[in-house]
C-alpha positions as CSV (number, residue, x, y, z in Angstrom):
1,M,143.8,59.6,-5.3
2,K,140.5,58.6,-3.7
3,Q,137.3,60.4,-4.4
4,L,134.8,61.0,-1.9
5,I,131.4,62.6,-3.3
6,Q,128.4,63.4,-2.5
7,F,124.8,62.8,-4.7
8,S,121.2,63.8,-3.3
9,V,118.8,61.2,-3.3
10,K,115.0,61.9,-4.1
11,V,112.8,60.8,-0.9
12,L,109.4,61.2,0.0
13,V,108.3,60.7,3.2
14,S,105.4,61.9,5.4
15,L,106.1,63.6,9.2
16,S,103.5,61.1,10.8
17,L,105.6,58.3,8.8
18,C,108.8,59.5,10.5
19,L,110.3,55.6,11.3
20,P,113.5,54.2,11.8
21,L,113.6,52.8,7.9
22,T,113.4,56.4,6.5
23,I,116.2,58.8,5.2
24,G,115.0,62.3,6.8
25,C,111.5,63.2,8.1
26,K,110.1,66.1,6.1
27,T,107.5,66.4,3.4
28,E,109.9,66.4,0.4
29,S,113.8,66.8,0.5
30,D,116.8,65.8,-1.2
31,V,119.1,64.0,1.0
32,V,122.5,63.6,0.8
33,F,125.2,61.0,1.8
34,E,128.6,60.0,0.9
35,N,128.7,57.4,-2.1
36,Y,132.3,56.5,-1.4
37,A,134.4,55.3,-4.2
38,P,132.3,55.7,-7.5
39,Y,134.4,54.1,-9.7
40,L,133.2,50.7,-8.0
41,E,129.7,51.1,-9.2
42,E,128.7,48.1,-11.4
43,I,132.5,47.1,-11.8
44,T,132.8,43.5,-12.8
45,I,135.0,40.9,-12.3
46,S,136.8,41.2,-15.7
47,D,137.3,45.1,-15.1
48,L,139.2,44.6,-11.9
49,S,141.3,41.7,-13.1
50,K,142.6,44.1,-15.9
51,G,142.9,47.2,-13.6
52,Y,145.1,44.9,-11.4
53,L,147.1,44.1,-14.1
54,D,147.6,47.3,-15.8
55,G,148.1,49.0,-12.5
56,S,145.0,51.0,-12.3
57,F,144.6,50.2,-8.9
58,T,145.8,47.7,-6.3
59,I,143.7,44.6,-4.8
60,E,144.4,46.9,-1.1
61,R,142.7,50.0,-2.9
62,V,139.8,48.1,-4.0
63,V,139.6,46.0,-0.6
64,G,139.8,49.2,1.4
65,D,137.3,50.9,-0.7
66,Y,134.4,48.3,-0.8
67,L,135.2,48.5,3.5
68,K,134.7,52.2,3.0
69,R,131.5,51.7,1.2
70,I,130.4,49.3,3.9
71,E,131.1,51.8,6.7
72,K,129.1,54.7,4.0
73,L,126.2,52.9,2.7
74,D,125.6,49.9,5.1
75,K,126.6,51.4,8.3
76,S,125.5,54.7,8.1
77,G,123.7,56.8,5.1
78,P,120.8,54.6,4.1
79,M,122.1,51.8,6.7
80,L,121.4,48.9,4.5
81,N,122.3,46.7,7.6
82,S,123.4,43.8,4.6
83,V,126.9,43.3,6.6
84,I,127.2,41.7,9.9
85,V,131.0,41.5,10.3
86,V,133.7,42.9,8.4
87,N,136.9,40.7,7.8
88,P,139.7,42.6,9.9
89,D,142.5,40.9,8.3
90,A,141.0,41.5,5.1
91,L,143.7,44.5,4.0
92,E,146.4,42.0,4.9
93,I,145.1,39.6,2.9
94,A,145.0,42.1,-0.2
95,R,148.4,43.1,0.3
96,A,149.6,39.5,0.6
97,L,148.1,38.7,-2.9
98,D,149.6,42.4,-4.5
99,R,152.8,40.9,-3.5
100,E,152.0,37.8,-5.3
101,L,151.2,40.2,-8.5
102,S,154.1,41.5,-8.3
103,E,156.1,38.4,-8.4
104,G,154.1,37.2,-11.7
105,K,151.9,35.0,-9.6
106,V,148.1,35.2,-10.7
107,R,146.1,32.4,-9.4
108,G,143.1,33.0,-11.8
109,P,140.1,34.9,-12.2
110,M,139.6,35.2,-8.7
111,H,142.5,36.7,-8.0
112,G,142.1,39.5,-5.4
113,I,138.3,39.6,-5.9
114,P,136.5,40.9,-3.2
115,V,133.8,38.2,-1.7
116,I,131.2,38.3,1.1
117,L,129.5,35.2,2.2
118,K,126.6,34.8,3.6
119,D,126.8,33.9,7.4
120,N,126.1,30.3,7.0
121,L,129.5,29.6,5.7
122,D,131.9,28.6,8.3
123,T,135.1,30.8,8.0
124,Y,138.1,29.5,10.0
125,D,139.3,33.0,11.0
126,K,138.2,36.5,13.0
127,M,134.9,36.5,11.9
128,P,132.3,34.3,14.2
129,T,129.5,31.9,11.4
130,T,126.3,32.8,13.1
131,A,123.6,32.0,11.2
132,G,121.9,35.3,12.5
133,A,121.3,33.7,15.8
134,V,122.2,35.0,19.0
135,A,122.9,31.6,20.3
136,L,126.1,31.3,17.4
137,K,127.0,35.1,18.2
138,N,130.7,34.3,18.7
139,S,131.1,31.2,17.5
140,I,134.3,30.1,15.9
141,A,134.3,27.7,13.6
142,P,137.2,25.2,13.8
143,K,137.8,25.3,10.2
144,D,136.7,26.8,6.8
145,S,133.8,25.6,4.9
146,R,134.7,23.9,1.6
147,I,133.5,27.1,-0.4
148,A,135.8,29.2,1.9
149,Q,138.7,27.3,1.0
150,M,137.9,27.3,-2.5
151,L,137.3,30.6,-2.8
152,R,140.7,31.9,-0.7
153,E,142.8,29.3,-2.7
154,A,141.7,30.9,-5.8
155,G,142.9,34.3,-4.8
156,A,139.5,35.7,-3.4
157,V,139.1,37.8,-0.8
158,I,136.7,37.2,1.7
159,I,135.5,41.1,3.0
160,A,132.6,40.1,5.4
161,K,130.0,37.8,6.3
162,A,126.2,39.0,5.2
163,N,123.4,39.0,7.2
164,L,120.6,36.6,6.4
165,S,117.1,35.3,7.5
166,E,117.7,33.5,10.5
167,W,118.5,29.9,10.5
168,A,117.9,30.7,6.4
169,N,114.4,31.6,7.0
170,F,113.6,27.9,8.9
171,R,112.6,29.3,12.4
172,S,108.9,30.3,12.5
173,K,106.3,29.6,10.1
174,F,105.9,33.7,9.5
175,S,108.8,35.9,9.6
176,S,110.4,39.0,8.0
177,S,112.9,38.0,5.6
178,G,116.4,39.6,5.9
179,W,116.0,39.8,9.8
180,S,118.0,37.5,11.8
181,G,118.9,38.1,16.1
182,V,122.4,38.9,15.5
183,G,122.0,41.7,12.3
184,G,118.4,42.7,12.7
185,Q,116.5,44.0,9.9
186,T,118.5,44.2,6.1
187,K,116.6,47.0,4.0
188,N,116.1,46.5,0.1
189,P,118.7,49.2,-1.6
190,Y,116.1,50.2,-4.0
191,I,113.3,51.3,-1.7
192,L,114.3,51.0,2.1
193,D,111.1,50.3,3.8
194,R,110.6,47.5,1.1
195,N,111.9,43.6,2.0
196,P,115.3,42.2,0.3
197,C,113.3,39.0,0.6
198,G,115.7,36.0,2.0
199,S,117.4,34.3,3.6
200,S,120.3,35.0,1.2
201,S,119.2,39.0,1.9
202,G,122.4,40.9,2.7
203,S,124.2,38.6,0.3
204,A,121.8,40.1,-2.3
205,V,121.6,43.6,-0.8
206,A,125.3,43.7,-0.5
207,V,125.6,42.8,-4.5
208,S,123.0,45.1,-5.9
209,A,124.8,48.4,-3.5
210,N,128.1,47.7,-4.8
211,L,129.3,46.7,-1.3
212,C,131.5,43.4,-3.1
213,A,132.3,42.4,-6.6
214,L,130.4,39.2,-5.8
215,A,128.6,37.5,-2.7
216,I,127.8,33.6,-1.7
217,G,124.6,32.8,-0.6
218,T,122.7,29.4,-0.2
219,E,119.4,28.0,-1.1
220,T,117.0,25.5,0.1
221,N,113.8,26.9,-1.5
222,G,114.1,30.4,-2.8
223,S,116.8,32.1,-1.1
224,I,119.3,32.9,-3.9
225,V,116.8,33.6,-6.5
226,C,114.2,35.2,-4.3
227,P,116.4,38.2,-3.2
228,S,118.0,38.3,-6.2
229,N,114.9,38.9,-7.9
230,N,114.1,41.7,-5.3
231,N,117.2,43.1,-5.6
232,G,117.8,43.2,-9.3
233,I,120.8,40.8,-9.6
234,V,122.0,37.9,-10.7
235,G,121.6,34.5,-8.9
236,L,122.8,30.9,-9.5
237,K,121.1,27.9,-7.6
238,P,122.8,25.0,-9.0
239,T,122.4,21.7,-9.3
240,V,122.6,20.0,-5.8
241,G,125.9,18.1,-5.7
242,L,128.0,20.6,-8.0
243,L,129.0,22.4,-4.9
244,S,130.1,21.3,-1.6
245,R,127.9,22.2,1.4
246,S,130.6,21.0,3.8
247,G,130.9,23.9,6.5
248,I,127.6,25.4,5.6
249,I,124.9,25.8,8.9
250,P,122.4,23.4,7.2
251,I,118.7,23.1,6.8
252,S,117.9,20.3,4.3
253,F,120.7,17.4,2.9
254,T,118.4,17.0,0.2
255,Q,118.2,20.5,-1.2
256,D,120.7,23.1,0.3
257,T,123.2,24.3,-2.3
258,P,125.4,27.1,-2.1
259,G,125.9,29.5,-5.0
260,P,126.9,32.6,-6.6
261,M,125.0,36.1,-6.5
262,G,126.4,38.7,-8.6
263,R,125.7,42.1,-11.1
264,V,126.2,40.2,-14.3
265,V,125.9,36.4,-15.4
266,A,129.8,36.6,-16.5
267,D,130.9,37.2,-12.6
268,V,128.5,34.4,-11.9
269,A,130.0,32.3,-14.3
270,I,133.2,32.9,-13.0
271,A,133.0,32.4,-9.1
272,L,131.2,29.2,-10.3
273,G,134.2,27.8,-12.3
274,V,136.1,27.9,-9.1
275,M,134.2,26.1,-6.5
276,T,132.7,23.1,-8.3
277,G,133.9,19.8,-7.2
278,V,134.0,16.3,-5.5
279,D,134.1,16.9,-1.6
280,S,134.5,13.5,0.1
281,S,132.7,15.2,3.1
282,D,130.0,15.7,0.8
283,L,128.1,12.6,-0.5
284,K,126.1,14.4,-2.8
285,T,129.3,15.6,-4.6
286,L,130.2,12.0,-5.2
287,N,127.7,11.5,-7.8
288,P,128.6,9.5,-10.8
289,D,126.5,11.8,-13.1
290,A,127.8,15.2,-12.0
291,K,129.6,17.3,-14.3
292,F,131.8,19.3,-12.9
293,L,133.4,22.1,-15.1
294,K,136.2,24.7,-14.2
295,D,135.5,27.2,-16.4
296,Y,132.1,28.2,-16.8
297,T,132.9,31.4,-19.0
298,Q,133.0,29.5,-22.5
299,F,129.1,29.5,-22.3
300,L,128.7,33.0,-22.5
301,N,127.3,33.0,-25.8
302,I,125.8,36.5,-26.6
303,D,123.4,34.1,-29.4
304,G,122.8,31.3,-26.4
305,L,119.1,31.5,-26.8
306,K,119.0,30.7,-30.7
307,G,118.0,27.3,-31.5
308,K,116.6,26.4,-28.0
309,R,113.1,25.0,-27.4
310,I,111.8,26.4,-24.1
311,G,108.7,26.0,-21.7
312,R,107.0,28.7,-20.0
313,L,105.4,27.6,-17.0
314,K,101.8,29.3,-17.9
315,N,100.7,28.7,-14.6
316,I,103.3,30.6,-12.6
317,S,101.0,33.6,-13.5
318,G,97.9,35.7,-12.1
319,Y,99.4,36.9,-8.9
320,H,100.8,40.1,-10.0
321,H,99.3,41.3,-13.5
322,R,102.6,43.8,-14.1
323,V,104.7,41.0,-13.5
324,D,102.5,39.1,-16.2
325,T,103.0,42.0,-18.9
326,L,107.2,42.3,-18.3
327,M,107.0,38.2,-18.6
328,D,105.0,38.6,-21.8
329,S,107.6,40.9,-23.4
330,A,110.7,38.9,-22.3
331,V,109.1,35.9,-24.2
332,E,108.8,37.9,-26.9
333,Y,112.1,38.7,-26.6
334,I,113.3,35.3,-26.6
335,K,111.2,34.6,-29.6
336,S,113.3,37.1,-31.5
337,A,116.2,36.3,-30.5
338,G,115.9,32.8,-32.4
339,A,114.1,30.8,-29.6
340,Q,111.0,28.8,-29.6
341,V,108.8,29.1,-26.6
342,V,105.9,26.7,-26.1
343,D,103.3,27.6,-23.4
344,I,103.3,24.5,-20.9
345,Q,100.4,23.8,-18.0
346,F,102.6,22.4,-15.0
347,P,101.9,23.0,-11.7
348,L,104.1,21.6,-8.9
349,P,103.2,17.5,-8.7
350,V,100.6,17.2,-6.3
351,G,102.3,16.3,-2.8
352,S,105.7,17.1,-3.6
353,G,105.8,20.2,-1.4
354,A,104.1,18.9,1.6
355,A,106.6,16.2,1.1
356,S,109.4,18.6,1.1
357,F,108.5,20.4,4.0
358,Q,108.4,17.0,6.0
359,I,111.7,16.2,4.7
360,M,113.1,19.0,5.7
361,L,112.0,18.7,8.9
362,Y,113.9,15.4,9.6
363,E,117.0,17.0,7.8
364,F,117.3,20.0,9.7
365,K,117.3,18.4,13.2
366,D,119.9,15.6,11.7
367,G,122.2,18.4,10.4
368,L,121.9,21.1,12.9
369,N,122.3,18.5,15.5
370,K,125.5,17.6,13.8
371,Y,126.8,21.1,13.1
372,F,126.8,21.6,16.8
373,A,128.8,18.5,17.5
374,S,131.4,20.0,14.8
375,L,131.9,23.5,16.9
376,G,133.1,21.1,20.0
377,E,133.0,22.3,23.5
378,S,133.1,25.5,22.8
379,A,129.6,25.9,21.3
380,V,127.2,27.7,23.2
381,V,124.4,25.4,22.6
382,K,124.7,21.4,22.0
383,N,122.0,20.6,20.2
384,M,118.3,21.6,19.1
385,D,117.0,21.3,22.9
386,E,119.3,23.7,24.0
387,L,119.0,26.0,21.4
388,I,115.2,25.7,22.2
389,A,115.7,26.7,25.7
390,F,118.5,29.5,24.8
391,N,116.1,31.2,22.3
392,L,113.3,31.2,25.8
393,K,115.4,33.2,27.9
394,D,116.8,35.7,25.3
395,S,115.4,39.0,25.0
396,V,115.6,39.5,21.4
397,E,115.3,35.9,19.5
398,L,111.5,35.8,20.2
399,R,110.5,39.5,20.3
400,Y,108.8,39.2,16.8
401,F,108.8,35.8,15.4
402,D,108.6,32.3,17.5
403,Q,110.7,29.2,16.8
404,N,107.5,26.8,15.8
405,L,109.8,25.1,13.0
406,L,112.6,24.2,15.4
407,I,110.4,22.8,17.8
408,T,108.3,20.9,14.9
409,A,111.6,19.3,13.6
410,N,113.2,18.4,17.1
411,E,109.9,16.2,17.5
412,K,110.8,14.7,14.3
413,G,112.7,10.8,14.1
414,P,115.7,9.9,12.8
415,I,116.5,10.1,9.2
416,D,116.7,6.4,9.0
417,S,112.9,6.0,9.7
418,P,110.9,4.2,7.1
419,E,108.8,7.4,7.1
420,Y,111.8,9.7,5.8
421,K,112.8,7.1,3.5
422,E,109.0,7.1,2.1
423,L,108.9,10.6,1.8
424,L,111.9,11.0,-0.1
425,D,111.0,8.6,-2.8
426,R,107.6,10.2,-3.4
427,M,109.0,13.5,-3.6
428,F,111.6,12.6,-6.2
429,K,109.2,10.4,-8.3
430,A,106.8,13.1,-8.3
431,I,109.3,16.0,-9.2
432,R,111.4,14.4,-11.4
433,E,110.4,11.3,-12.8
434,D,106.8,11.7,-13.1
435,G,107.6,15.8,-13.0
436,I,110.1,17.9,-14.5
437,D,112.1,15.2,-16.3
438,K,108.6,13.7,-18.1
439,V,107.1,16.9,-19.1
440,M,110.9,18.4,-20.3
441,S,111.2,14.8,-22.4
442,E,107.6,14.9,-23.5
443,N,108.0,18.6,-24.9
444,N,111.4,18.1,-26.4
445,L,112.5,21.4,-24.0
446,D,116.0,22.3,-23.2
447,L,114.8,24.8,-20.7
448,L,111.9,26.3,-18.2
449,I,110.9,29.7,-17.7
450,A,109.1,31.4,-15.5
451,P,108.5,35.0,-13.7
452,T,110.9,34.4,-10.5
453,G,108.7,36.7,-8.2
454,S,107.0,39.5,-7.4
455,P,108.0,42.8,-6.8
456,A,109.3,43.6,-2.8
457,W,106.7,44.1,-0.4
458,K,107.0,46.3,2.7
459,T,109.0,45.0,5.7
460,D,106.5,44.1,8.6
461,P,108.0,42.8,11.3
462,I,104.5,42.3,12.9
463,N,102.9,40.3,10.4
464,G,105.7,39.3,8.7
465,D,106.1,38.6,4.9
466,K,103.8,39.1,2.1
467,F,104.6,36.6,-0.6
468,M,102.2,36.9,-3.7
469,G,104.0,34.2,-5.8
470,G,107.1,32.7,-7.4
471,S,108.8,29.6,-9.4
472,S,111.9,28.8,-7.0
473,S,110.4,25.1,-5.9
474,Y,110.6,23.7,-9.3
475,A,113.9,24.1,-8.9
476,A,114.5,23.6,-5.5
477,I,112.3,20.5,-4.7
478,S,114.3,18.6,-7.7
479,G,117.3,19.8,-6.6
480,Y,117.9,21.0,-10.0
481,P,119.7,24.1,-11.3
482,S,117.9,27.5,-12.1
483,I,119.2,31.0,-12.7
484,T,117.3,34.3,-12.4
485,V,118.7,37.4,-14.3
486,P,116.5,41.3,-14.1
487,M,113.6,41.2,-16.2
488,G,112.5,44.8,-16.0
489,F,111.1,47.2,-13.3
490,I,107.6,47.8,-11.6
491,D,107.7,51.5,-11.0
492,R,110.9,51.6,-9.0
493,L,111.3,47.9,-8.0
494,P,113.2,45.1,-9.9
495,V,112.0,42.0,-10.8
496,G,113.4,38.9,-12.6
497,I,113.0,35.8,-14.9
498,S,114.3,32.3,-14.3
499,F,115.3,29.8,-16.2
500,V,115.1,26.1,-14.7
501,G,116.7,22.8,-16.4
502,R,117.4,19.3,-15.7
503,A,120.5,18.2,-13.5
504,W,123.7,19.4,-14.2
505,S,122.8,21.7,-17.3
506,E,123.9,24.9,-15.7
507,P,126.1,25.5,-19.4
508,L,122.6,26.2,-21.0
509,L,121.3,28.0,-18.1
510,I,124.4,30.4,-18.4
511,E,124.1,30.7,-22.1
512,A,120.5,31.4,-22.1
513,A,120.4,34.0,-19.3
514,Y,123.8,35.5,-20.6
515,S,122.0,36.2,-24.1
516,F,119.0,37.6,-22.3
517,E,120.8,39.8,-20.0
518,Q,123.0,41.1,-22.8
519,K,120.2,42.3,-25.4
520,T,117.6,43.3,-23.1
521,K,120.6,45.3,-20.1
522,Q,118.0,45.4,-17.5
523,R,120.2,45.7,-14.7
524,R,119.8,49.0,-12.8
525,A,121.8,50.4,-9.7
526,P,119.7,51.1,-6.8
527,Q,119.3,54.8,-5.8
528,Y,118.0,54.0,-1.8
529,F,114.7,55.8,-2.0
530,A,113.0,55.9,1.2
531,K,109.9,54.6,0.5
């Protein structure tokens, strides 16, 4: 029988600060809301699979209870606003997967696992794919993205699409992460007036608040690891080319990648294995050096730090003294686990960030126009010119933030221009050959580590985000993999540590991250404080 319980959350709010983001408007009170299906709190993919097989619960019950949690926690209660739309066919899909189980058919470790996709991944169903943009509010994709297709084939149940920073946060030079014209502002479940970061904001919040077992985000630079940091979860940004980008609303052909986001490293490893592989529609997956594996759980080694030589990026420091203190403690633990840690002063190579930005402008125009063309005649806007004109007339889109990056990208020439090619060559030589590869070879390093970012800042739609510092650009610009795991808390806000490696080094990252996670146990479920 389904359980419905209530629990209290302490909040401190002032009568003079009675804002929509708060729960209640008194000096100090216990605010009560419904925490539906508490058995789903912190449940893992392995727990769910075991429960399905031993009859503890059905897929239909689990999917229904996650949908109810979305109703109770996302659309009411603390009103996290992490979900744009739920899948109206989710329960029917769950029942079909239950029938398969009753007939002895198990598709694999993702069979019956409820997943939420960031709303820039195409799904060919009754859910629009919007990138958070009003122009795409009712846009139904002509087919599944390759990632959605692979997840469905593996038996996952796509239960919803997640809110995000609109256009994956590549629209305005300043913005509030987690805000979109379609979905509004996503909240951080630890402290509701704090920012979830982005652009995979809803994916991270939904995982952290136990609204799904796992979510898929996308990253161009920081869009998986930053929201994972701010929301106390594990996020893996794979090597570009390990996972297909077909059917994902793009920013950058060079840097974009989807990736799994979960509460524990094991869940991320399970999900990664069902999504890897060649896709003829995505040239990055045709890289002859690619190393596609179908089982990354073999690298869940509790002693995975032992014997590794790790470079600590000492220049990623100084922006928050309490983050530095946590990082010092993390390094001492890593040493005690049998790793050798070497301090490295390795700022981003001069010019690599500027080149990356210009490349993104070129590729955003090219990729977005191609995406609009893929929608056919039903598309409300058919190119960036029409998108820019649409936004100027819309009552929501320019309420808080401009569309400067859309305009700037639209002024760029084609991607076969000499300037674009020169930028690409210069960037890769700086960040890879003369950068990460050289530093790791000269110091005989297996991995690099750095704090992922700062604790979450207050959401501010007037002045935008207040980033203090972070380490995402190394893996992002190079196209190399990184994984972030919870490192600790600053008061009631989580922060993470990132492990970065060379291309195709996901096995090493998973080993190290799993060992750190299992021996430090820093993940803590959110409590939805108002402030």
